[in-house]
N, C-alpha and C positions, 0 to 999 in steps of 0.2 A: 481257674485260678491255679497259678504256678507255685509249687511247693518250694520253699528255701532249702529245706533238710529233707533228705529221703533216708530210706533205709540203707542205701548203698553208701551213704556219708557215714553212718554208724560203723558199717562194716570196713570201710578204708580206715576209719580212725582206729578201731580196735587192731586191725593188722599193723598199723604203724605203731602202735603202743607195744605189741608184741615184737616187732622188728627192731624199733630203735628206742624204745623205752617212753616212759611217761614225759620226761623232761623235754624230749623232742616235740612231742605233741603239744605241751604247754608253752613251748617258746612261740608258737604260732600265734598265741593270745597276747600279742603286744601292739602298740601303736608305733614302735620304732621299725619303720620299714627295712632299714639297713640290718638290723639284728635278725629279722624275720628272714629276709633273703639269705644271710649268712648261714643261718641254721638249715635252709633248705638245700644248700649246696655243700654242707659239711659232710664229707665222707670219711672222717677220721674215726667216728665212733663205731661205724657198722659198715662193712664192705659187702652186705648182701641184701640190703634192703631196696636197692633201685636196680632195675634191669639194665639200664644204661651204663653201668660200671663193667659190663661185659666186654673184654677187649674187641671182639669181632663187631659188636655193635657200634662201638667208638670207631673203629676202623671204617665200617660202612659209612657211617655219619661223615667221617673226615673226607672220604672219596666224593660223596654226594655235594658235600660243600665245596671243597677245595680242588677236587679232582685227583688228590694223591692221599692215599690212606695213611700216611705217615705225617701229613700237615693238618694240625687240628684248626678248629674254627678261630681260635685267638691268634694263631700264627698267620692265618689267612686273612683275617680282618686287618691285622697290623700291616702285612706286607701289601695288601691291596688298596686299602682306603686310608691308612694313617702313615704311610712311609715317609712323606715329606711334611708331616705335621709336627709343630713344637708344643710342649707343655701337655 
């Protein structure tokens, strides 16, 4: 039988509460997908809770995605796939 909740889930939740506060964790318990997604990518409250905010990590990802460490995935997506699209 596969467990739905594990000890690691509790550890991760505890760490997020310490890092970003209770309001961040409670924001995940909503049926509104847009609000849940916005809270996941909101870097304004705490700049130390996610490792991908490290500039060197972002530069590496940029390079792997676009071939240029200064072009992020949004710029790459727009220039490669959405350049002639409207609306």
